[in-house]
C-alpha positions, 0 to 999 in steps of 0.5 A: 296889902291894899284895902281891896285885898284886905276886904277880899281876904276877909270875904274869902274867910267868911265864905270858907267858914260858911262853906265848912259850917254848911257841909258839916251840917248837911253831912251830919244827916248822912250816916251810913254813907261811904264818906271817908273825908271832905276837903275844900280845894282849888280856888277857895283855898288859894290867896287869890280867891274872888268871892262871887266869881271864883268856884267853890270846890270840894272833894268828897273822898270815899267808896261805895255806889252812892258817892256820886249821887251824894255829891250831886245832892250835896252840891244842889242842897248847899247852893239852895241853903246858902246863896253864898255857895251858888258856885259850890260843887262837891266832886267825888274821889274814890279811895281806889283812885288814889291807890293805883287801881282803876280810875273811877271818878271824873276828877281823877280822869281830868287830873292825874291822881299823882298830881292830886296826891302832890297837892293834897297838903294844900287841901283844907279838911272839913269833916270825916277822918283826916287822912295822911298822904302816906296812907294812899297807895300812890306816891306824889308825882315829882315835878318832872312827872307833873310837868309831863302829865300836865302836857299830856292833859293839855294835848288831850283837852285840845283833842277833845275840844276839836271834836266836841267843844261843848265837852271841853270848853276853851277856858279849861284848856287855858287853865291847863296852860296856867298849871303847865306854867306853874310846873315850869316855875316850880322846876326853876324855883322849887315847889310852891303853891299855885296861885294866879298872882304867883304866876305873874310874879314868877313868869319868865321868857318862856311863860310870860306871854301865856301868863299875861294872857291867862291873867286877862282872861281871868279878869274877864271872867273867862269869857268863852269867846275870848278863851276860844280866840286864845286857843292858838296860844295853847297850841303854840305853847305846846308845839315847841315842847313837842 
């Protein structure tokens, strides 16, 4: 591991600890709120998290009409209290979303609950009641299911972007392509956690062009113009699959 990688890893641990401490402090004053548990997920729990550039995402799992308002307050207050957390966002996820009931949260509309459940073991518990995956009504998606669901999501994102680019920015379409490549790699190599470094290491003839383009876009900070120009890659990637 290079000295830059060691420094980045150390900084990542520091940001994670600051985030956990801040969330526990803020949530200690929310007695009576319908929060089951809070987890860190996404970039912050991956080995290639980049401080000051990667998003810091959390999932607030619970019920009740105040959950979304609580998440808005938590996102704003955490960022105001700790400059390190300026890219922090708390995302509500309802227990009902994971039970097979009607979808209520934006997160579950963007990422199918079967994918969320399959990724649950990679989330980092922060506060509340530490849940077991078996408690939820849905079973994790199989690798084949996840691949199919990711393709459906890519088609949906492209469709929305074509009519309303502001609602579905190009960078999220390219990130979806990255997750599709990850699903293909898992089908070939077996289950393994997502990371951008693993995408590069596991790329093959089918995914290499997409993975290399995504790597360049990520290094550029997902500059919107560059992402928009790369959308043809997403369409070409989808077309042969059909």
